[in-house]
C-alpha positions in Angstrom: -26.3 -40.9 -1.5 -24.4 -37.7 -1.5 -21.2 -37.5 0.5 -19.2 -34.6 1.6 -15.6 -35.4 0.9 -12.8 -33.1 2.0 -9.7 -33.2 -0.3 -6.6 -31.8 1.0 -3.8 -30.7 -1.3 -0.5 -29.3 -0.3 3.0 -29.2 -1.6 4.8 -31.6 0.8 8.2 -30.8 -0.5 8.0 -27.1 0.0 6.2 -27.6 3.4 9.0 -29.9 4.6 11.7 -27.4 3.5 10.2 -24.5 5.3 9.6 -26.1 8.8 12.4 -26.1 11.4 14.2 -29.3 12.5 12.3 -31.4 15.0 13.2 -34.1 17.3 12.8 -37.7 16.1 9.9 -38.3 18.5 8.1 -35.2 17.3 8.7 -36.2 13.7 7.2 -39.7 14.3 4.2 -38.2 16.0 3.7 -35.8 13.2 4.0 -38.7 10.6 1.4 -40.7 12.5 -1.0 -37.8 12.7 -0.7 -37.0 9.0 -1.2 -40.7 8.1 -4.4 -40.7 10.3 -5.6 -37.5 8.7 -4.8 -38.6 5.2 -6.6 -41.9 5.6 -9.8 -39.9 6.2 -9.5 -38.2 2.8 -10.5 -39.7 -0.5 -8.4 -39.4 -3.6 -4.7 -39.8 -4.3 -5.1 -43.5 -3.8 -6.3 -43.4 -0.3 -9.6 -44.9 0.6 -12.0 -42.8 2.6 -13.1 -44.3 5.9 -16.8 -44.9 6.3 -18.6 -43.1 9.2 -19.6 -45.3 12.0 -23.3 -44.9 12.8 -24.3 -44.2 16.4 -27.3 -42.7 18.1 -27.0 -39.3 19.6 -28.8 -38.9 22.9 -31.3 -36.1 23.1 -32.3 -36.2 19.4 -35.4 -38.3 19.0 -36.0 -37.4 15.4 -36.8 -41.1 14.6 -39.5 -40.9 17.2 -41.5 -38.6 15.0 -43.5 -41.4 13.4 -45.8 -39.3 11.2 -43.1 -37.7 9.1 -45.2 -36.7 6.1 -45.0 -37.3 2.3 -41.2 -37.1 2.2 -41.0 -40.5 3.8 -42.5 -43.9 3.0 -45.7 -45.0 4.7 -45.7 -48.1 7.0 -47.5 -50.0 4.3 -44.6 -49.3 1.9 -42.0 -50.5 4.5 -43.6 -53.5 6.1 -44.7 -56.8 4.6 -46.4 -58.0 7.7 -49.8 -56.3 8.4 -49.1 -56.7 12.2 -46.1 -54.5 11.9 -48.2 -51.9 10.2 -50.8 -52.1 12.9 -48.2 -51.9 15.6 -46.4 -48.9 14.0 -49.7 -47.1 13.6 -50.7 -47.8 17.2 -47.6 -46.0 18.3 -48.4 -42.7 16.6 -49.8 -40.1 19.0 -52.1 -37.3 18.0 -49.1 -35.0 17.4 -47.3 -37.5 15.1 -44.7 -38.4 17.7 -44.4 -41.9 19.2 -46.5 -42.3 22.4 -43.4 -43.7 24.1 -41.3 -40.6 23.4 -40.9 -38.4 26.4 -40.5 -34.8 25.0 -39.2 -33.3 28.2 -36.3 -35.8 28.5 -36.1 -36.5 24.7 -35.9 -40.3 25.6 -37.9 -43.4 24.8 -39.7 -44.7 27.8 -39.6 -48.3 26.4 -36.1 -48.2 24.9 -35.0 -51.7 26.0 -38.2 -53.2 24.9 -38.9 -51.1 21.8 -40.1 -52.9 18.7 -37.5 -54.3 16.3 -38.3 -51.6 13.7 -37.2 -48.9 16.1 -33.7 -50.5 16.3 -31.0 -49.1 14.0 -29.1 -52.4 13.5 -27.7 -54.1 10.5 -30.2 -57.0 10.7 -33.1 -54.7 10.7 -31.8 -52.7 7.7 -31.3 -55.9 5.9 -34.8 -57.3 6.5 -36.7 -54.0 6.0 -34.8 -52.2 3.4 -32.5 -55.0 1.8 -29.4 -53.1 2.9 -26.5 -55.5 3.7 -24.1 -55.2 6.5 -21.4 -53.6 4.3 -23.6 -50.7 3.6 -25.3 -50.4 7.0 -23.3 -47.5 8.5 -23.5 -45.5 5.3 -27.3 -46.0 5.1 -28.0 -45.5 8.7 -26.1 -42.2 8.7 -27.9 -41.1 5.6 -31.3 -42.1 7.1 -30.6 -40.2 10.3 -29.4 -37.0 8.5 -32.6 -37.1 6.4 -34.9 -37.6 9.3 -33.1 -35.0 11.5 -33.4 -32.5 8.6 -37.1 -33.2 8.1 -38.0 -33.0 11.8 -35.6 -30.3 13.1 -34.3 -28.5 10.0 -31.2 -28.3 8.0 -29.4 -25.8 10.4 -30.5 -27.5 13.6 -28.4 -28.2 16.6 -29.6 -31.8 16.5 -28.1 -32.2 13.0 -24.8 -30.5 14.0 -24.6 -32.8 17.0 -25.2 -35.9 14.9 -22.6 -34.9 12.3 -20.0 -34.2 15.0 -20.8 -37.5 16.6 -20.2 -39.6 13.5 -17.1 -37.7 12.5 -15.6 -38.3 15.9 -15.8 -42.1 15.5 -14.9 -43.1 12.0 -15.0 -46.9 11.3 -11.6 -48.5 11.0 
């Protein structure tokens, strides 16, 4: 899966020589901030933190159940014919889930939604064979792909999702 990795490079020696003297408290705050920023960057022996998946309210891209040929069919996803039957029964005439309320962009049965509508590590393990260690990475990638397919690559929904997962990196 492609990742966008920002690499920062700066000459710390010349930077330190050019800045004015700061109080000890300001220096410590700056060091902590730089450590936090550098831990997000790959390279130079620093491990990149994995994004933490989370749902963005008002998106609903996953509720577009008939996504077209770019996505696997229910028969390719599910082993159980009852799951295929349930999935197909949820597809409305416009391809959206019958439980998706377009005016509010919310699921009307969210607490009782089927297991396959839940973005959880256990579901990804059982349906796609993706373990807990790779869950966040896979879930973020799946959401991005779905949002791009449903709303487009330059959509506000994609921008909102990307901002959301950047704002809560896993530790």
